[in-house]
C-alpha positions as CSV (number, residue, x, y, z in Angstrom):
1,M,-16.4,-52.7,-10.1
2,A,-17.5,-51.1,-6.8
3,R,-16.3,-47.6,-6.1
4,V,-15.1,-46.4,-2.7
5,A,-17.2,-43.6,-1.2
6,S,-15.4,-40.3,-1.8
7,R,-13.6,-38.5,1.1
8,K,-11.4,-35.6,1.4
9,P,-7.8,-36.6,0.4
10,G,-5.0,-36.2,2.9
11,V,-7.1,-36.4,6.1
12,V,-5.0,-38.3,8.6
13,G,-6.4,-40.4,11.4
14,Q,-9.0,-42.3,9.3
15,D,-7.0,-45.5,8.9
16,H,-9.7,-47.9,9.9
17,E,-12.5,-46.0,8.2
18,D,-10.5,-46.0,5.0
19,A,-9.6,-49.6,5.3
20,T,-13.3,-50.5,5.9
21,A,-14.4,-48.6,2.8
22,L,-11.8,-50.3,0.7
23,A,-12.6,-53.7,2.0
24,D,-16.3,-53.1,1.1
25,A,-15.2,-52.2,-2.4
26,L,-13.0,-55.3,-2.7
27,G,-15.9,-57.5,-1.6
28,V,-14.0,-59.5,0.9
29,E,-13.1,-59.2,4.6
30,V,-9.6,-57.9,5.0
31,D,-7.6,-57.4,8.1
32,R,-7.8,-53.6,8.8
33,E,-4.3,-53.3,10.0
34,L,-2.9,-55.0,6.9
35,L,-5.0,-52.9,4.6
36,S,-4.0,-49.7,6.4
37,L,-0.4,-50.8,6.0
38,A,-1.0,-51.4,2.3
39,L,-2.0,-47.7,2.0
40,T,1.2,-46.4,3.7
41,H,3.7,-45.1,1.2
42,R,7.4,-45.1,2.2
43,S,7.4,-41.3,2.0
44,Y,4.8,-41.0,4.7
45,A,6.5,-43.7,6.8
46,F,9.9,-41.9,6.6
47,E,8.4,-38.5,7.5
48,N,6.7,-40.1,10.6
49,G,9.7,-41.7,12.3
50,G,10.3,-44.7,10.1
51,L,6.9,-46.4,10.3
52,P,6.4,-49.7,8.5
53,H,5.3,-49.1,4.9
54,N,3.8,-51.1,2.1
55,E,6.7,-52.3,0.1
56,R,6.8,-55.8,1.6
57,L,3.1,-56.2,0.8
58,E,3.7,-54.9,-2.7
59,F,6.4,-57.6,-3.2
60,L,3.9,-60.2,-2.1
61,G,1.0,-58.8,-4.0
62,D,3.0,-58.8,-7.3
63,S,3.3,-62.6,-7.1
64,V,-0.4,-63.0,-6.0
65,L,-1.4,-60.9,-9.0
66,G,0.9,-62.7,-11.4
67,L,-0.2,-66.2,-10.5
68,A,-3.9,-65.3,-10.5
69,I,-3.8,-63.7,-13.9
70,T,-1.6,-66.4,-15.3
71,D,-3.9,-69.2,-14.1
72,E,-7.0,-67.3,-15.4
73,L,-5.5,-66.7,-18.9
74,Y,-4.3,-70.3,-19.1
75,R,-7.9,-71.6,-18.4
76,R,-9.7,-69.0,-20.6
77,H,-7.5,-69.5,-23.7
78,P,-6.8,-73.2,-24.0
79,L,-5.6,-72.8,-27.6
80,A,-3.5,-69.7,-27.2
81,P,0.3,-70.1,-27.6
82,E,2.7,-69.1,-24.8
83,S,3.7,-66.0,-26.6
84,D,0.1,-64.7,-26.7
85,L,-0.5,-65.6,-23.1
86,A,2.7,-63.8,-22.1
87,R,1.7,-60.6,-24.0
88,M,-1.8,-60.7,-22.5
89,R,-0.4,-61.1,-19.0
90,A,2.2,-58.3,-19.5
91,N,-0.6,-55.9,-20.5
92,I,-2.9,-56.8,-17.6
93,V,-0.2,-56.6,-14.9
94,S,1.5,-53.5,-16.3
95,S,1.7,-50.3,-14.2
96,K,-0.6,-48.5,-16.5
97,S,-3.3,-51.2,-16.1
98,L,-2.9,-51.5,-12.3
99,A,-3.1,-47.7,-12.0
100,E,-6.4,-47.9,-14.1
101,L,-7.8,-50.3,-11.5
102,A,-6.6,-48.1,-8.6
103,R,-8.3,-45.1,-10.1
104,A,-11.5,-47.0,-10.5
105,L,-11.4,-47.8,-6.8
106,Q,-10.4,-44.1,-6.0
107,L,-7.4,-45.6,-4.3
108,G,-5.4,-42.4,-4.6
109,D,-7.7,-40.6,-2.1
110,F,-6.7,-43.1,0.6
111,I,-2.9,-43.5,0.2
112,K,-0.9,-42.0,3.0
113,L,1.9,-39.9,1.4
114,G,4.7,-37.7,2.6
115,R,4.5,-33.9,2.0
116,G,6.9,-34.1,-0.9
117,E,4.8,-36.6,-2.8
118,L,1.6,-34.8,-2.0
119,N,3.0,-31.5,-3.3
120,T,4.0,-33.2,-6.6
121,G,0.7,-34.9,-7.3
122,G,1.6,-38.3,-5.8
123,R,-2.0,-39.4,-5.5
124,G,-2.3,-39.5,-9.3
125,K,1.1,-41.0,-10.1
126,T,0.9,-44.2,-12.1
127,S,3.8,-45.8,-10.3
128,I,2.4,-45.1,-6.8
129,L,-1.1,-46.2,-7.7
130,A,0.2,-49.4,-9.3
131,D,2.5,-50.3,-6.4
132,T,-0.3,-49.6,-3.8
133,M,-2.7,-51.8,-5.8
134,E,-0.2,-54.7,-5.6
135,A,0.2,-54.0,-1.8
136,V,-3.6,-54.3,-1.5
137,F,-3.6,-57.6,-3.2
138,G,-0.9,-58.7,-0.8
139,A,-3.1,-57.7,2.2
140,V,-6.0,-59.6,0.7
141,Y,-3.9,-62.7,0.4
142,L,-2.6,-62.6,4.0
143,S,-6.1,-61.9,5.3
144,T,-7.8,-64.7,3.3
145,D,-6.3,-67.5,1.3
146,A,-4.9,-68.2,-2.2
147,P,-8.3,-69.1,-3.8
148,T,-10.1,-66.1,-2.3
149,S,-7.3,-63.6,-3.2
150,A,-7.2,-65.0,-6.7
151,R,-11.0,-64.5,-7.0
152,V,-10.6,-60.9,-5.9
153,V,-7.8,-60.3,-8.4
154,V,-9.8,-61.8,-11.3
155,T,-12.9,-59.9,-10.4
156,L,-11.2,-56.6,-10.2
157,C,-9.2,-57.3,-13.4
158,E,-12.2,-58.6,-15.4
159,P,-12.3,-55.4,-17.6
160,L,-8.6,-55.9,-18.4
161,L,-9.0,-59.6,-19.0
162,S,-11.9,-58.9,-21.4
163,R,-9.9,-56.2,-23.2
164,A,-6.9,-58.5,-23.5
165,A,-9.1,-61.3,-25.1
166,G,-10.5,-58.8,-27.6
167,L,-7.1,-57.6,-28.7
168,G,-5.6,-61.0,-28.9
169,A,-2.0,-61.0,-29.9
170,G,-2.0,-57.2,-30.5
171,L,-1.2,-56.4,-26.9
172,D,2.2,-54.9,-27.9
173,W,0.6,-51.6,-28.9
174,K,3.3,-50.7,-31.4
175,T,2.9,-54.1,-33.2
176,S,-0.9,-53.9,-32.9
177,L,-0.9,-50.4,-34.4
178,Q,1.3,-51.4,-37.3
179,E,-1.0,-54.4,-38.1
180,L,-4.1,-52.2,-38.0
181,A,-2.4,-49.6,-40.2
182,S,-1.5,-52.2,-42.7
183,E,-5.1,-53.5,-42.8
184,L,-6.3,-49.9,-43.4
185,G,-3.7,-49.2,-46.0
186,I,-2.5,-46.0,-44.5
187,G,1.2,-46.8,-44.4
188,V,3.6,-47.2,-41.4
189,P,3.5,-45.0,-38.3
190,T,6.1,-42.3,-37.5
191,Y,7.0,-41.7,-33.9
192,V,8.1,-38.1,-33.0
193,I,9.9,-38.1,-29.7
194,T,10.6,-35.1,-27.5
195,A,12.4,-35.1,-24.1
196,D,12.2,-32.8,-21.1
197,G,14.0,-32.5,-17.8
198,P,17.6,-33.1,-16.6
199,D,19.6,-36.2,-17.7
200,H,18.9,-38.1,-14.4
201,A,15.1,-37.5,-14.5
202,K,14.0,-37.1,-18.1
203,S,10.5,-37.5,-19.3
204,F,9.5,-38.3,-22.9
205,V,6.6,-37.4,-25.1
206,A,5.8,-39.5,-28.2
207,E,3.4,-38.6,-31.0
208,V,2.2,-41.1,-33.6
209,V,1.9,-39.6,-37.1
210,F,0.1,-41.1,-40.1
211,Q,0.0,-39.0,-43.3
212,D,0.9,-35.8,-41.6
213,R,-1.7,-36.2,-38.9
214,V,-1.1,-36.9,-35.2
215,W,-3.3,-39.9,-34.1
216,G,-1.9,-40.6,-30.7
217,R,0.2,-39.0,-27.9
218,G,1.8,-40.6,-24.9
219,E,4.2,-39.8,-22.1
220,G,6.6,-41.9,-20.1
221,Q,9.9,-42.0,-18.1
222,A,11.4,-44.0,-21.0
223,K,11.2,-43.6,-24.8
224,K,9.6,-47.1,-25.2
225,A,7.0,-46.4,-22.6
226,A,6.0,-43.1,-24.3
227,E,5.9,-44.8,-27.7
228,Q,3.7,-47.7,-26.3
229,S,1.3,-45.2,-24.7
230,A,1.1,-43.2,-27.9
231,A,0.5,-46.3,-30.0
232,D,-2.2,-47.4,-27.6
233,H,-4.0,-44.0,-28.1
234,A,-3.5,-44.1,-31.8
235,W,-4.8,-47.7,-32.2
236,H,-8.0,-46.8,-30.4
237,A,-8.4,-43.5,-32.4
238,L,-7.9,-45.3,-35.7
239,A,-10.1,-48.2,-34.8
240,E,-12.9,-45.8,-33.7
241,A,-12.5,-43.7,-36.9
242,H,-12.9,-46.8,-39.1
243,G,-15.7,-48.4,-37.1
244,R,-13.6,-51.1,-35.5
245,E,-14.5,-52.7,-32.2
246,T,-12.1,-51.4,-29.5
247,G,-13.0,-53.7,-26.6
């Protein structure tokens, strides 16, 4: 995947330069105004007099992404049951995976954020990166056509598609971890959960323990998300420790 040339985060007035760099990384000609809009977070828009922001493009891009990935999985896995295809798709289009794509593109450096988000590390937030990635897909679709935008999505998501194929049905990380643990004969995982923050804005940390040893740790805004993240890390740690292919 092509990387965007680095620049100093937070510099305003480089809309077209940023859009050009991203279009080059995407490998397709994209309308510069649309791509600039895709990079405009609502916090920046509100702080600058109610400018248009990227949420409509995000809405569109979510469908562009979903259809492209669904079609690709259907074609790549002609014998896979619907349940496995659904798990693979859910993994690929998850916020975590989309944020992974955004980080590979250094997208955080180009997002226009309000002061509040900037001060709280908004450029690195999974939710903001994932939403912006969807908005970019929306901009690509409007600038090109359905086949071209699908090609861009599949090209960018190729590492995720390959990983999904390698893991097969084990894309629910808790299930996958339990299956691996059973194969290795190390018992069932124990999840230790801690919470922090006020009731309306709690964050959770989960640790996966096998035989009194912590194998994975994850964080999330919900217990299930933290557990899935911890299971993901534990699966890879166990697989690596026992010489398994991790994809």
